[in-house]
C-alpha positions in Angstrom: -21.3 24.3 2.8 -17.7 24.9 2.3 -16.2 27.4 0.1 -14.6 26.7 -3.0 -10.5 27.0 -3.7 -9.1 27.6 -6.6 -5.8 25.8 -6.8 -4.2 27.3 -10.1 -1.4 27.9 -12.7 -0.5 24.1 -11.8 0.8 21.3 -14.3 -1.2 18.3 -13.7 -0.6 14.7 -14.1 -4.4 13.5 -13.5 -3.9 9.5 -14.3 -7.4 10.5 -16.0 -8.2 10.5 -20.0 -6.0 9.6 -22.8 -3.4 11.6 -22.8 0.2 10.3 -21.1 -0.3 11.0 -17.4 -3.5 12.4 -17.7 -1.6 15.8 -18.1 -3.0 19.2 -18.0 -0.6 22.2 -18.8 -2.0 25.3 -17.5 -4.2 23.6 -15.3 -6.5 24.4 -12.0 -8.3 22.3 -9.5 -11.3 23.7 -7.5 -11.7 22.2 -4.0 -15.1 22.2 -1.6 -14.0 20.8 1.8 -12.4 17.3 1.8 -13.9 17.0 -2.2 -12.8 18.2 -5.9 -15.3 19.8 -7.7 -13.4 20.7 -11.3 -10.4 19.9 -13.0 -9.5 21.2 -16.1 -7.2 23.6 -18.1 -7.5 27.5 -16.1 -8.5 28.6 -19.4 -12.0 26.1 -19.2 -12.9 27.4 -15.7 -16.7 28.5 -16.0 -17.0 32.0 -15.5 -18.4 33.4 -12.5 -17.8 30.5 -10.6 -18.0 31.7 -6.8 -14.4 31.2 -5.6 -13.4 32.0 -2.1 -9.8 31.5 -2.2 -7.1 31.0 -4.4 -3.7 29.5 -4.7 -1.1 30.1 -7.7 1.0 27.1 -7.6 3.4 28.6 -10.2 3.6 25.8 -12.6 4.3 23.2 -10.3 3.3 19.2 -10.8 0.6 18.2 -9.2 -0.5 14.6 -8.9 -2.7 12.8 -6.8 -1.9 11.5 -3.3 0.4 9.0 -2.7 -1.1 5.5 -1.7 1.1 2.9 0.2 -1.3 -0.1 -0.1 0.9 -2.8 1.5 2.4 -2.1 4.6 3.5 -3.7 8.4 3.7 -0.2 9.7 2.8 -1.1 13.1 5.5 -3.6 15.2 7.9 -4.0 18.3 12.0 -4.0 17.6 13.4 -4.3 14.3 15.3 -7.1 12.6 19.1 -5.7 11.8 21.1 -8.6 12.6 19.1 -10.4 9.8 19.7 -7.7 7.6 23.6 -8.5 8.3 23.0 -12.4 8.3 21.6 -12.6 4.9 24.7 -10.2 3.5 26.3 -13.3 4.9 24.8 -15.8 2.8 21.6 -16.8 5.0 18.4 -17.3 3.2 14.5 -15.9 4.0 13.9 -19.1 4.9 16.9 -20.4 7.2 16.5 -17.8 9.3 12.8 -18.1 9.0 13.3 -21.7 10.4 15.5 -20.6 13.0 13.4 -19.2 14.9 14.0 -15.6 13.4 12.1 -14.1 10.8 8.2 -12.8 11.7 8.2 -14.5 15.2 11.2 -12.5 16.2 9.1 -9.4 15.5 6.2 -11.4 17.1 7.8 -11.3 20.2 8.8 -7.8 20.6 5.6 -6.9 19.5 3.6 -9.1 22.2 5.8 -7.5 24.6 5.5 -4.0 23.7 2.3 -1.6 24.9 0.0 0.8 22.4 1.6 3.4 23.3 4.9 2.0 22.5 3.9 0.7 19.2 2.1 4.1 18.5 5.2 5.9 19.3 7.3 4.1 16.8 5.1 4.1 14.2 4.3 7.5 14.1 7.9 7.7 13.1 7.7 5.5 10.1 4.8 7.3 9.2 6.2 10.7 9.6 8.8 9.5 6.9 6.1 8.5 4.7 4.2 11.5 4.7 7.5 13.7 3.7 7.3 12.3 0.5 3.2 12.8 -0.4 1.6 9.6 1.4 -2.3 10.5 2.3 -3.8 6.9 2.3 -2.0 3.8 3.7 -2.8 0.5 4.7 -1.6 -1.3 7.7 -1.3 -5.1 8.2 -1.5 -6.7 11.8 0.4 -10.4 12.0 2.2 -9.8 14.5 0.4 -10.6 17.5 -0.9 -13.9 16.2 -3.1 -14.1 19.0 -6.7 -11.9 19.4 -5.5 -9.6 22.1 -2.2 -8.9 20.3 -3.7 -8.7 16.8 -6.6 -6.5 18.5 -3.6 -4.1 19.7 -2.0 -3.4 16.5 -5.0 -3.0 14.7 -6.3 -0.2 17.3 -3.1 1.4 17.0 -3.0 1.4 13.0 -6.7 3.0 13.4 -4.9 5.6 15.9 -2.5 6.6 13.4 -5.5 8.3 11.3 -5.2 11.5 13.5 -2.1 12.1 12.2 -3.3 13.6 8.9 -3.7 10.5 6.7 -6.5 7.2 5.8 -5.7 4.1 7.4 -7.0 1.2 6.0 -7.1 -1.8 8.0 -5.9 -5.4 6.9 -6.1 -8.6 9.4 -3.3 -10.9 8.4 -3.8 -13.1 11.3 -2.7 -16.3 8.8 1.2 -14.8 8.5 3.1 -17.1 10.7 2.6 -20.0 13.2 3.1 -18.9 17.0 5.0 -21.0 18.8 1.8 -21.9 21.2 0.8 -23.5 18.0 4.0 -25.2 17.2 2.9 -28.4 15.3 -0.8 -27.8 15.2 -1.4 -25.2 11.8 -4.9 -26.3 11.8 -5.5 -25.9 15.2 -4.0 -22.1 14.8 -6.2 -21.7 11.8 -9.4 -22.4 14.0 -8.5 -19.9 16.2 -8.2 -17.1 13.6 -11.4 -18.0 12.1 -12.8 -17.4 15.7 -11.1 -14.5 16.0 -11.9 -12.7 13.1 -15.4 -12.0 13.6 -15.0 -10.8 16.9 -12.5 -8.2 15.4 -14.6 -7.2 12.9 -17.3 -6.2 15.4 -15.4 -4.1 17.3 -14.4 -2.2 13.8 -10.9 -2.8 13.4 -10.9 -5.0 9.9 -11.2 -3.8 6.6 -9.8 -6.2 4.7 -8.4 -9.8 5.3 -4.8 -10.9 4.0 -3.2 -14.4 4.6 1.0 -15.7 4.2 0.4 -18.3 1.2 4.1 -20.0 1.3 6.0 -23.5 2.1 7.0 -21.5 5.3 3.8 -19.9 5.9 0.5 -21.6 4.9 -1.0 -23.5 2.4 -4.2 -22.6 0.1 -6.1 -25.0 1.6 -5.6 -23.7 4.9 -5.9 -19.9 3.1 -9.2 -20.8 1.5 -10.7 -21.2 5.0 -10.0 -17.9 6.0 -11.4 -16.7 2.5 -14.3 -18.5 2.9 -15.1 -16.8 6.8 -13.9 -13.2 5.0 -16.4 -13.6 2.3 -19.2 -14.8 5.1 -18.3 -11.7 7.0 -18.3 -9.1 4.1 -14.7 -8.7 4.3 -12.6 -8.6 0.8 -9.3 -10.5 0.4 -5.6 -10.2 -0.6 -2.9 -12.5 -0.4 0.8 -12.6 0.0 1.1 -15.2 -3.0 3.8 -16.7 -5.0 6.6 -14.8 -3.5 9.2 -17.6 -2.7 7.1 -20.3 -4.9 4.1 -20.9 -7.0 1.4 -22.2 -4.4 -1.4 -21.0 -7.3 -2.0 -18.0 -4.3 -3.3 -16.3 -7.1 -5.5 -17.9 -8.7 -7.4 -18.9 -5.0 -7.1 -14.9 -4.8 -8.7 -14.8 -7.9 -11.6 -17.1 -7.4 -12.6 -15.2 -4.4 -12.5 -12.0 -6.5 -9.9 -10.8 -4.1 -8.7 -7.2 -4.3 -5.1 -7.6 -4.7 -2.2 -10.8 -5.2 1.0 -9.5 -4.0 4.7 -9.5 -4.7 4.6 -12.4 -7.2 7.9 -13.6 -8.5 6.7 -16.8 -8.8 3.7 -16.5 -10.7 2.4 -18.7 -13.7 0.9 -17.7 -16.9 -2.2 -19.4 -15.4 -2.1 -17.1 -12.3 -1.9 -14.2 -14.5 -4.6 -15.1 -16.8 -6.9 -15.7 -13.7 -6.2 -12.3 -11.9 -6.8 -10.5 -15.4 -10.1 -12.6 -15.3 -11.3 -11.9 -11.8 -10.0 -7.9 -11.9 -7.2 -8.7 -9.1 -4.5 -6.3 -8.6 -0.9 -7.1 -9.1 0.7 -5.8 -5.9 4.7 -5.4 -6.7 7.1 -4.8 -4.0 10.7 -3.9 -5.5 11.7 -3.4 -2.2 11.5 -6.8 -0.8 12.9 -7.9 -4.0 15.5 -5.7 -3.5 16.4 -6.2 -0.1 15.9 -10.0 -0.3 18.6 -9.7 -3.4 16.1 -11.8 -5.3 17.1 -13.1 -8.9 13.4 -14.0 -9.7 11.6 -11.5 -11.2 7.9 -11.3 -11.8 6.1 -11.5 -15.2 5.9 -8.0 -16.3 5.4 -8.5 -19.5 2.9 -11.3 -19.2 1.0 -8.7 -16.8 1.0 -6.2 -18.9 -0.1 -8.1 -21.9 -2.8 -9.4 -19.9 -4.1 -6.0 -19.1 -3.4 -7.1 -15.1 -3.5 -3.4 -12.9 -0.1 -3.5 -11.4 0.1 -1.6 -8.1 3.2 -0.2 -6.0 3.8 -0.3 -2.4 6.9 -0.2 0.1 5.9 -3.3 1.8 7.5 -1.7 5.2 8.0 -4.6 7.8 11.1 -4.7 9.8 12.8 -8.0 8.4 12.5 -8.0 4.4 11.5 -4.4 3.5 12.6 -1.9 5.7 11.7 0.8 3.4 10.7 4.3 4.0 10.5 5.5 0.9 7.8 5.8 -1.4 10.4 8.0 -4.1 13.0 5.3 -3.7 10.3 2.5 -4.1 9.4 4.4 -7.6 13.0 4.4 -8.3 13.5 0.5 -7.8 10.0 -0.4 -9.7 11.7 1.1 -12.6 15.3 -0.3 -12.0 14.6 -3.9 -11.0 11.3 -4.2 -12.7 11.8 -2.1 -15.5 8.4 -0.5 -15.3 8.3 2.8 -17.1 8.1 6.1 -14.6 4.7 6.9 -15.6 3.4 2.9 -14.7 5.5 3.3 -11.6 3.2 6.7 -10.1 -0.1 4.8 -11.5 1.2 2.1 -9.0 1.6 4.8 -6.0 -2.2 6.2 -7.5 -4.6 5.1 -9.3 -3.5 1.4 -9.3 -2.6 1.4 -5.6 -6.4 2.6 -4.8 -8.1 -0.2 -6.6 -5.9 -2.5 -4.9 -7.8 -1.1 -1.5 -10.9 -0.9 -3.3 -11.2 2.8 -2.9 -13.0 4.7 -5.9 -12.7 8.3 -4.3 -8.7 8.8 -4.7 -5.6 7.7 -6.8 -6.8 10.4 -9.6 -7.4 13.9 -10.2 -10.8 14.2 -11.3 -14.4 15.8 -10.1 -15.9 13.6 -7.0 -12.7 12.4 -5.5 -11.2 13.4 -2.0 -8.8 16.4 -2.5 -5.8 14.4 -1.8 -2.7 15.6 -3.7 0.8 16.2 -4.1 2.5 19.9 -4.9 6.3 19.2 -6.9 9.0 20.7 -7.6 9.9 19.0 -10.7 10.2 19.9 -14.3 8.1 16.5 -14.9 6.7 13.8 -12.7 9.2 11.2 -14.0 11.8 12.6 -12.3 10.0 11.1 -8.8 11.0 8.0 -10.6 14.7 9.4 -11.6 16.2 11.3 -8.6 17.5 8.6 -5.6 17.3 11.0 -2.5 16.0 14.3 -1.6 12.8 15.3 -1.1 11.1 16.9 -4.2 7.5 17.3 -2.3 6.5 20.9 -2.2 3.5 20.5 -0.4 0.7 18.1 0.6 -2.8 18.6 0.4 -4.9 16.1 2.4 -8.8 16.7 2.2 -8.6 19.7 0.8 -5.8 21.5 3.7 -2.1 22.2 2.8 0.3 21.0 5.3 1.9 24.2 4.6 0.7 27.3 4.5 0.2 28.9 0.8 0.4 32.5 0.0 
């Protein structure tokens, strides 16, 4: 059995209990291997606890490890030229219909080897880890064929060797590949055939789709969701980003983990998500980079009790965001989340959006994934734009940097 390690003299933002932030002053954590055994005020530590190692954190704040629950981290090339086009007035839809957008990245991703994709994704992952990332979701969707979707998903799985937990999501219905031009239903048929084969290779944890006027219809997505349900795979959806296609209601019908973006979410969609327990995945980086003006209905989501998660939505076109902390501030500035709501969005609610019950909070029985911060209060994680306040990242009970 692993030794017990005591992490003491800390201030804890546990996100458990009824206190704001789940805060515990002069707190401590006991970990054994990859698990947290005990959390509480240091004065309440049971006498005689057989601690083998101790780390004094000198009053630093400790939060759960950060979770990026919506990313497109694996891809070839980049789309910096489209950023410039948007600044000159071109819309997302105009760029996509002119052959840019997702299709451009598909061409680069298909041309790249697994080694090349792994090398580029590793650099991006390192930037996120430097700001406290411990769990990440990575989608496919830039291969758009069985061969290339599998390539992307293998690379995503391989990133777990770099000290993070990876959840993979099949996003075959992301865009229509050129070889299926004008045959969208036939492409959906091919995805229905590919999904069980990719699952059998151990490459798929969940299923996603892009339900939009420039993506796929709700009826086409429903066919994919039916196949996912038959295979026992949870679903989520890019929903209501550019228009209201009823995607959130569709996701709720399938008890989906999350509906993501949601700028055009209707009152009916809010209520459907609340009833189903579907998380609202807010993506302020995409909102910011696309210079959107229509806000997700934050007040309605709050009132309905829909959990709100955050993610970078890192992708090469509409959200080239490689900062979890910037995502916190963008959510506060654009969406008017409180700093506590924002940090809950990257911890406890992000875990819920991935269907993971063993992380996102500091509590006995959860993974020993946590961050040690050099701040006076965790609200500062949303306050500073730039800078790296992370003192140490602990993943599975092991710190990245040596501790006294």
